[in-house]
C-alpha positions as CSV (number, residue, x, y, z in Angstrom):
1,M,58.3,170.4,-19.6
2,T,60.6,170.5,-22.6
3,A,63.8,168.5,-22.8
4,R,65.8,171.8,-22.4
5,T,63.9,172.7,-19.3
6,R,64.4,169.2,-17.8
7,A,68.2,169.6,-18.4
8,E,68.2,173.0,-16.8
9,V,66.3,171.6,-13.8
10,L,68.7,168.7,-13.5
11,L,71.7,171.0,-13.6
12,L,70.1,173.2,-10.9
13,V,69.4,170.2,-8.7
14,A,72.9,168.9,-9.1
15,F,74.5,172.2,-8.4
16,C,72.3,173.0,-5.3
17,G,72.6,169.4,-4.1
18,F,76.4,169.7,-3.9
19,L,76.6,173.3,-2.6
20,F,73.8,173.0,0.0
21,F,73.6,169.4,1.1
22,Y,77.0,167.6,0.4
23,G,79.1,167.3,3.5
24,L,76.7,169.0,5.9
25,D,78.4,167.1,8.8
26,A,82.0,167.5,7.6
27,F,82.7,169.5,10.7
28,G,80.8,170.0,13.9
29,L,78.4,172.8,14.9
30,L,80.2,176.1,15.2
31,G,80.0,179.2,17.3
32,A,77.4,179.7,20.0
33,D,74.3,179.9,17.9
34,E,74.4,176.6,15.9
35,P,74.6,174.2,18.9
36,R,72.2,176.4,20.9
37,Y,69.5,176.4,18.2
38,A,70.1,172.7,17.6
39,Q,69.7,171.9,21.3
40,V,66.6,174.0,21.7
41,A,64.9,172.0,18.9
42,R,66.0,168.7,20.4
43,E,64.5,169.7,23.8
44,M,61.2,170.7,22.2
45,L,61.1,167.3,20.4
46,H,61.8,165.4,23.6
47,R,59.0,167.2,25.4
48,H,56.7,167.0,22.3
49,D,56.2,170.7,22.8
50,W,55.7,172.8,19.6
51,I,55.1,176.1,21.4
52,T,57.8,177.0,24.0
53,P,61.5,176.8,23.0
54,T,63.6,175.8,26.0
55,L,67.4,175.5,26.7
56,D,68.4,173.4,29.7
57,G,64.7,173.1,30.4
58,K,64.2,176.9,30.8
59,P,62.2,179.0,28.3
60,W,64.5,180.5,25.7
61,L,62.5,183.2,23.9
62,E,65.1,185.0,21.8
63,K,63.9,183.7,18.4
64,P,60.6,182.5,16.9
65,V,59.9,178.9,16.1
66,L,60.2,178.1,12.4
67,Y,63.8,176.8,12.5
68,Y,62.9,174.7,15.6
69,W,59.9,173.1,13.9
70,Q,62.0,172.3,10.9
71,A,64.8,170.9,12.9
72,M,62.4,168.8,15.0
73,L,61.0,167.2,11.8
74,S,64.6,166.7,10.6
75,Y,65.6,165.0,13.8
76,A,62.5,162.8,13.6
77,V,63.6,161.6,10.2
78,L,67.4,161.6,10.4
79,G,68.1,161.3,14.1
80,F,70.1,163.7,16.2
81,S,73.2,164.8,14.3
82,D,75.0,167.7,12.8
83,R,73.5,166.9,9.4
84,A,69.9,166.9,10.8
85,A,70.5,170.2,12.6
86,R,71.7,171.9,9.4
87,M,69.2,170.3,7.1
88,P,66.5,173.1,7.5
89,G,68.9,175.8,6.1
90,A,69.8,173.6,3.1
91,V,66.2,172.7,2.4
92,D,65.1,176.4,2.7
93,A,67.9,177.5,0.4
94,A,67.0,174.9,-2.2
95,L,63.3,176.0,-2.0
96,M,64.3,179.6,-2.5
97,I,66.4,178.8,-5.6
98,A,63.6,176.7,-7.0
99,A,61.2,179.7,-6.5
100,I,63.6,182.0,-8.2
101,F,64.0,179.6,-11.1
102,F,60.2,179.2,-11.7
103,F,59.5,182.9,-11.1
104,L,62.1,183.9,-13.7
105,R,60.9,181.2,-16.1
106,R,57.4,182.6,-15.9
107,F,58.1,186.4,-15.8
108,R,61.7,186.9,-17.1
109,S,61.9,184.1,-19.6
110,G,65.5,183.2,-20.7
111,L,67.0,184.3,-17.4
112,E,65.8,181.5,-15.2
113,T,68.9,179.3,-15.3
114,D,71.4,182.0,-15.0
115,G,69.5,183.8,-12.3
116,A,68.9,180.7,-10.1
117,L,72.5,179.5,-10.5
118,I,74.0,182.9,-9.8
119,A,71.9,183.2,-6.6
120,A,72.8,179.7,-5.6
121,G,76.5,180.3,-6.2
122,C,76.9,183.4,-3.9
123,A,79.1,182.8,-1.0
124,G,76.6,184.2,1.5
125,I,73.9,181.8,0.3
126,I,76.2,178.8,0.3
127,G,77.5,179.6,3.8
128,F,74.2,180.2,5.5
129,A,72.5,177.3,3.7
130,R,74.9,175.1,5.5
131,G,74.3,176.5,9.0
132,A,71.9,175.6,11.8
133,S,70.5,179.1,12.2
134,T,67.4,181.2,11.7
135,D,69.0,183.4,9.0
136,M,68.4,181.2,6.0
137,P,64.7,180.4,6.9
138,L,64.1,184.1,7.1
139,A,65.9,184.9,3.8
140,A,64.2,182.1,1.9
141,M,60.7,182.8,3.0
142,F,61.1,186.5,2.6
143,T,62.5,186.1,-0.9
144,I,59.6,183.9,-2.0
145,A,57.2,186.4,-0.5
146,L,58.6,189.4,-2.4
147,L,58.7,187.4,-5.6
148,G,55.0,186.6,-5.1
149,W,54.2,190.3,-4.5
150,F,56.0,191.4,-7.7
151,A,54.2,188.7,-9.7
152,W,51.0,190.2,-8.5
153,Y,52.0,193.7,-9.1
154,E,53.0,193.2,-12.7
155,Y,50.3,190.8,-13.7
156,R,47.5,191.3,-11.1
157,R,47.0,187.7,-10.3
158,S,45.8,186.9,-6.8
159,T,48.0,183.8,-6.6
160,G,50.9,186.2,-6.2
161,L,49.4,187.9,-3.2
162,I,48.5,184.5,-1.7
163,A,52.1,183.5,-2.0
164,F,53.2,186.9,-0.6
165,Y,51.1,186.7,2.5
166,F,51.7,183.0,3.1
167,F,55.4,183.2,2.9
168,L,55.5,186.5,4.8
169,G,53.8,184.7,7.6
170,L,56.5,182.0,7.5
171,A,59.2,184.7,7.5
172,T,57.6,186.2,10.6
173,L,57.8,182.8,12.2
174,A,61.4,182.6,11.2
175,K,62.7,185.7,12.8
176,G,59.9,188.0,13.9
177,P,58.4,191.3,13.0
178,V,61.5,192.4,11.1
179,A,60.0,190.5,8.1
180,I,56.9,192.6,8.2
181,F,58.9,195.8,8.6
182,F,61.2,195.1,5.7
183,A,58.4,194.0,3.4
184,G,56.5,197.2,4.2
185,V,59.5,199.5,3.7
186,I,60.6,197.8,0.5
187,L,57.2,197.9,-1.1
188,L,56.4,201.4,0.0
189,S,59.8,202.7,-1.2
190,F,59.3,201.0,-4.6
191,L,55.8,202.2,-5.1
192,A,56.8,205.7,-4.0
193,L,59.6,205.6,-6.6
194,K,57.0,204.8,-9.2
195,R,54.4,207.2,-7.7
196,D,51.9,204.4,-7.8
197,W,50.0,205.1,-4.6
198,G,47.0,203.2,-5.6
199,S,48.8,199.9,-5.4
200,I,49.6,200.4,-1.7
201,V,45.9,200.1,-0.9
202,E,45.4,197.2,-3.4
203,S,48.2,195.3,-1.7
204,L,46.3,195.4,1.5
205,W,44.2,192.5,0.4
206,I,41.9,191.3,3.2
207,P,42.0,187.5,2.3
208,G,45.8,187.8,2.2
209,I,46.0,189.5,5.5
210,L,43.7,186.8,7.0
211,L,46.0,184.2,5.5
212,F,49.0,185.9,7.0
213,L,47.4,186.0,10.5
214,A,46.3,182.4,10.2
215,V,50.0,181.4,9.5
216,A,51.9,183.6,11.9
217,L,49.5,184.6,14.7
218,P,48.6,181.3,16.5
219,W,52.1,180.6,17.7
220,Y,52.7,184.1,18.9
221,V,49.5,184.0,20.9
222,A,50.1,180.6,22.3
223,V,53.7,181.3,23.3
224,Q,52.7,184.6,25.0
225,L,49.9,182.8,26.9
226,R,52.3,180.2,28.2
227,N,55.2,182.6,28.8
228,P,54.1,186.1,30.0
229,D,57.7,187.3,29.6
230,F,57.7,186.6,25.8
231,F,56.8,190.1,24.7
232,R,59.4,191.8,26.9
233,V,62.2,189.3,26.0
234,F,61.6,188.8,22.3
235,I,60.1,192.2,21.1
236,L,61.7,194.7,23.5
237,E,65.1,193.1,24.2
238,H,65.9,191.1,21.1
239,N,64.3,193.3,18.4
240,L,64.1,196.9,19.6
241,G,66.9,196.5,22.1
242,R,69.3,195.0,19.6
243,F,68.8,197.8,17.1
244,G,69.1,200.7,19.6
245,Q,71.8,199.3,21.9
246,D,74.8,197.1,21.7
247,L,73.4,194.6,24.2
248,Y,75.4,191.6,23.1
249,H,78.7,193.2,22.1
250,H,78.1,193.1,18.4
251,R,79.1,196.7,17.8
252,Q,80.6,197.4,14.4
253,P,81.4,200.6,12.4
254,F,78.7,202.1,10.2
255,W,80.3,200.8,7.0
256,F,80.5,197.2,8.3
257,Y,77.9,195.9,5.8
258,L,79.7,197.2,2.7
259,P,82.5,194.5,2.9
260,V,80.0,191.9,4.2
261,L,77.8,192.5,1.1
262,L,80.7,192.3,-1.3
263,L,82.0,189.1,0.3
264,A,78.5,187.6,0.5
265,L,78.0,188.0,-3.3
266,A,81.4,186.6,-4.2
267,P,82.3,185.7,-6.9
268,W,79.6,187.7,-8.5
269,T,80.6,190.9,-6.7
270,L,81.8,192.9,-9.7
271,W,78.6,192.4,-11.7
272,M,76.4,193.3,-8.8
273,C,78.4,196.5,-8.2
274,L,78.2,197.4,-11.9
275,A,74.4,196.7,-12.0
276,V,73.8,198.8,-8.9
277,A,75.8,201.7,-10.3
278,E,74.0,201.5,-13.7
279,R,70.6,201.3,-12.2
280,I,71.1,204.2,-9.8
281,G,72.4,206.3,-12.7
282,V,69.4,205.4,-14.9
283,L,67.0,206.2,-12.1
284,W,68.7,209.5,-11.5
285,R,68.7,210.6,-15.1
286,E,65.4,209.2,-16.4
287,R,63.3,207.8,-13.5
288,A,59.9,208.0,-15.1
289,E,61.0,206.6,-18.5
290,S,63.1,203.8,-16.9
291,L,60.2,202.6,-14.8
292,R,57.6,202.2,-17.5
293,S,58.9,198.9,-18.9
294,P,58.5,195.6,-17.0
295,A,62.3,195.1,-17.1
296,G,63.0,198.6,-15.7
297,S,60.4,198.2,-13.0
298,W,61.8,194.8,-12.0
299,Q,65.3,196.1,-11.8
300,A,64.2,199.1,-9.7
301,F,62.4,196.7,-7.4
302,L,65.6,194.6,-7.0
303,L,67.6,197.7,-6.2
304,V,65.3,198.8,-3.5
305,W,65.1,195.3,-2.1
306,L,68.9,195.2,-2.0
307,L,69.5,198.6,-0.4
308,V,66.8,198.7,2.3
309,P,68.2,195.9,4.6
310,V,71.8,197.1,4.1
311,L,71.0,200.7,5.0
312,F,68.7,199.9,7.8
313,F,71.1,197.6,9.6
314,S,74.0,199.9,9.0
315,A,72.3,202.2,11.5
316,S,71.8,199.5,14.0
317,Q,74.0,199.4,17.2
318,S,74.2,195.6,16.9
319,K,75.6,194.1,13.7
320,L,76.1,190.5,12.6
321,P,76.7,189.3,9.0
322,G,73.5,187.3,8.8
323,Y,71.3,190.3,9.3
324,I,71.5,191.3,5.6
325,L,71.1,187.9,4.2
326,P,67.6,188.7,2.8
327,A,69.2,191.3,0.6
328,I,71.6,188.9,-1.1
329,P,69.1,187.3,-3.6
330,A,68.3,190.7,-4.9
331,G,71.9,191.5,-5.5
332,A,72.4,188.2,-7.3
333,L,69.4,188.8,-9.5
334,L,70.6,192.3,-10.3
335,A,73.9,190.8,-11.4
336,A,72.1,188.2,-13.5
337,E,70.1,190.9,-15.3
338,Y,73.1,193.0,-16.0
339,V,75.2,190.1,-17.4
340,R,72.3,189.0,-19.7
341,R,72.0,192.5,-21.1
342,L,75.8,192.8,-21.7
343,A,75.9,189.3,-23.3
344,A,73.3,190.5,-25.8
345,E,75.4,193.4,-26.9
346,S,77.2,191.7,-29.8
347,G,80.6,193.0,-30.9
348,R,81.3,194.8,-27.6
349,R,84.4,193.8,-25.7
350,F,84.5,193.4,-21.9
351,A,88.2,193.0,-21.3
352,W,88.6,194.7,-17.9
353,Q,85.4,193.2,-16.5
354,I,86.5,189.7,-17.5
355,A,89.9,190.3,-16.0
356,V,88.5,191.5,-12.7
357,H,86.0,188.6,-12.5
358,T,88.6,186.0,-13.3
359,L,90.8,187.5,-10.6
360,L,88.0,187.2,-8.0
361,C,87.4,183.6,-9.0
362,G,91.1,182.8,-8.7
363,L,91.2,184.5,-5.3
364,L,88.2,182.4,-4.2
365,V,90.0,179.2,-5.1
366,F,93.2,180.4,-3.5
367,A,91.4,181.3,-0.3
368,A,89.7,177.9,-0.2
369,L,93.0,176.0,-0.6
370,A,94.9,178.3,1.8
371,A,92.2,178.2,4.5
372,P,93.6,175.2,6.5
373,G,97.0,176.8,6.9
374,I,95.6,180.2,7.8
375,Q,93.3,178.5,10.3
376,L,96.1,176.7,12.1
377,Q,98.8,179.5,11.9
378,H,96.4,182.5,12.1
379,R,98.2,183.9,9.1
380,L,99.4,183.0,5.6
381,V,102.8,181.4,5.8
382,A,105.1,180.2,3.0
383,G,105.1,176.5,2.4
384,M,103.9,173.8,0.1
385,G,100.2,174.4,0.9
386,S,100.5,178.1,0.1
387,Y,102.3,177.4,-3.1
388,V,99.7,174.9,-4.2
389,A,97.0,177.4,-3.4
390,V,98.7,180.1,-5.4
391,A,99.2,177.8,-8.4
392,A,95.6,176.6,-8.3
393,G,94.3,180.1,-8.2
394,M,96.4,181.2,-11.1
395,L,95.4,178.1,-13.2
396,V,91.7,178.9,-12.5
397,M,92.3,182.5,-13.6
398,L,94.2,181.5,-16.7
399,G,91.6,178.9,-17.7
400,M,88.7,181.3,-17.2
401,A,90.4,184.1,-19.0
402,I,91.1,182.0,-22.1
403,T,87.6,180.7,-22.1
404,L,85.9,184.0,-21.6
405,F,88.0,185.9,-24.1
406,R,87.4,183.3,-26.7
407,S,83.7,182.6,-26.0
408,G,82.5,185.8,-24.5
409,L,80.0,186.4,-21.7
410,R,77.9,183.4,-22.7
411,A,80.5,181.2,-21.0
412,L,80.6,183.3,-17.8
413,R,78.1,181.3,-15.8
414,P,79.5,177.8,-16.6
415,A,83.1,178.9,-16.1
416,T,82.2,180.5,-12.8
417,M,80.2,177.5,-11.6
418,L,83.3,175.4,-12.1
419,A,85.4,177.7,-10.0
420,I,82.7,177.7,-7.3
421,V,82.5,173.9,-7.2
422,I,86.3,173.7,-7.0
423,A,86.4,176.2,-4.1
424,V,83.7,174.5,-2.1
425,A,85.1,171.0,-2.7
426,A,88.5,172.2,-1.5
427,L,87.0,173.7,1.6
428,L,85.1,170.5,2.5
429,K,88.0,168.2,1.6
430,L,90.9,170.1,3.1
431,S,89.5,172.5,5.8
432,S,86.8,170.5,7.5
433,S,89.0,168.5,9.8
434,V,90.9,171.7,10.8
435,V,87.7,173.6,11.4
436,D,86.4,170.7,13.5
437,E,89.5,170.5,15.5
438,T,89.9,174.2,16.2
439,Q,86.3,175.6,16.3
440,S,83.8,172.9,17.2
441,A,83.1,171.2,20.5
442,R,82.5,167.9,18.7
443,P,86.1,166.5,19.2
444,L,86.0,167.7,22.8
445,A,82.7,165.9,23.4
446,G,84.2,162.8,21.9
447,L,87.1,162.9,24.4
448,I,84.7,163.2,27.3
449,Q,82.5,160.4,26.1
450,G,85.6,158.2,25.7
451,F,86.3,158.3,29.4
452,S,83.0,156.7,30.5
453,R,80.1,155.0,28.9
454,E,77.9,156.5,31.6
455,P,77.1,160.2,31.5
456,V,79.4,162.1,33.9
457,P,78.9,165.7,35.1
458,V,80.9,168.3,33.2
459,A,82.0,171.7,34.3
460,L,83.8,174.6,32.6
461,Y,86.2,177.2,33.7
462,G,87.5,180.0,31.4
463,A,86.2,178.2,28.3
464,R,84.4,180.0,25.5
465,R,80.6,180.3,25.3
466,Q,80.6,178.3,22.1
467,T,82.3,175.4,23.9
468,E,79.6,175.5,26.6
469,Y,76.7,175.3,24.1
470,G,78.5,172.9,21.9
471,L,79.1,170.4,24.8
472,E,75.5,170.7,25.8
473,F,74.4,169.7,22.3
474,Y,76.9,166.8,21.8
475,L,76.5,165.5,25.4
476,N,72.8,166.3,25.5
477,R,72.9,167.5,29.1
478,P,73.6,170.8,30.9
479,V,77.1,171.8,31.8
480,Q,78.0,173.9,34.8
481,R,80.5,176.8,35.0
482,Y,82.8,177.5,37.9
483,E,82.3,181.2,37.2
484,S,78.6,180.9,38.1
485,G,79.2,179.7,41.7
486,E,80.7,176.8,43.6
487,A,82.2,173.8,41.8
488,P,79.9,170.8,41.6
489,P,80.3,168.6,44.7
490,A,80.1,165.4,42.8
491,G,83.0,164.0,40.8
492,H,83.1,165.6,37.3
493,V,85.1,166.4,34.2
494,L,86.5,169.9,34.2
495,V,87.1,171.6,30.8
496,T,89.4,174.5,31.3
497,V,91.8,176.8,29.4
498,R,95.4,175.8,29.9
499,S,96.4,179.1,31.6
500,A,93.9,178.4,34.5
501,A,95.9,175.7,36.2
502,S,97.3,178.1,38.8
503,E,93.8,179.0,40.0
504,F,92.7,175.5,40.9
505,P,93.8,175.6,44.6
506,R,91.5,178.6,45.0
507,L,88.6,177.2,43.0
508,I,88.5,173.7,44.4
509,P,90.6,173.7,47.6
510,G,91.5,170.3,48.9
511,R,90.0,168.3,46.1
512,K,92.0,165.8,44.1
513,M,92.5,166.4,40.4
514,S,93.7,164.1,37.7
515,Y,94.8,165.2,34.2
516,L,92.8,163.4,31.5
517,A,93.6,164.9,28.1
518,S,94.3,168.0,26.1
519,L,92.9,169.6,22.9
520,P,95.9,171.8,21.9
521,A,94.1,173.3,18.9
522,Q,91.6,174.9,21.2
523,N,94.0,175.5,24.1
524,I,91.9,173.3,26.4
525,D,92.8,170.7,29.1
526,L,90.6,168.2,30.7
527,Y,90.8,167.0,34.3
528,W,88.9,164.7,36.5
529,V,87.9,166.4,39.8
530,A,87.2,164.0,42.6
531,P,84.0,164.4,44.6
532,V,84.0,166.3,47.9
533,R,84.8,163.9,50.8
């Protein structure tokens, strides 16, 4: 490894270390999914059971097992914490960026640093790398699998197919048969575009298929044998059912993934859009000619990889932002290819592109600094915080504009990296406490634990689902809901929305209640409910 390569690797390690790992526990687990996945992994570790995911001791078969296995290992090393629960996403994202770097270094020499850093700096990659969810494990394993297949396709080395089938197996363990489906559609679409039908058969390599089955199949067989409902719950309800029906109230308009894609690729959105438009135009005008060169073939592959998940999930009845995360690395690599080609065109000016890009970077910094106020007020209000955010955004825009107009596109990546670091640092420094106070169950669990050193029963009424799952993770015990039946007869802490006080005489007639505390940021009151006499 040369001195330059060592420097590039160190830069990548430092950048990814900050973006993916720093401050993983700056705020508590968010939403319903993070604490739920984290608790499932903890229960599996407590039972020493590597097969059946459970929640509150009952089989929870909505997702495959890869994240849980990773979280179990993380808990075993780091203990039970927010950091440990989020560590799998960070590690998987770092592994994906490393794979991109070494793939580009071998097959697209000269692009490796820019490609890897642009992918690492996309908002969608940063956000999901810091989450306790199954989305980043799928995206990372799927990305490495497709890179392996393309390495085989261009250079016919079996190690590429070995990587493809091995990591496709892991992707199937991360989120299920959707990984197989997308791999098949992307590869078939790309080979149809090239009219290379023979490679379809060659891709079906028997040793690779056996490797895939050895990686993915044992857990699926074992969990089905232990849980006869697995096929119905996981395949029929949570794969086919989610696509065809809005089972979990995630309905969005058809165009939902267009803004999601643009935001997920920020601040590299402009370059991705220009790259996609150019590549579609080239394929439309001169498809056969453009696909002959390795560069043209690679860019067409990236375009297909980007579009297939976005178009497929746009037709789904259930839509969540994380569904298209596997497409984001392809968009980032398209942007990197486009920027490199433009940078090589000496003498050409890119005034409007630089202006738009600096505006996006300035808006990114502004949004990061304004986020605490928006989170608290639910809107942007005039005040010192907003003025500072505007000033910082304008300074970033001005500094980047001067740098890029003087140095050209060769300074684009380092200038943008600086803006990304500033934005992420601002979010972690200024917004983490606000996010924790308004969105996480962690401070609420701290209040409950402060009342008694011994575990006390906890019940909820009117509280959000994320509060329920969050408390179950932080308290490490099930909570009950008044809505599901009678109130617990034993003395317990009641977590309720403030507006529910008038309903207490009906819910718990004749029982004494004592006010304990409030969490105004989440509109929650805590009461002690005496046991039934």
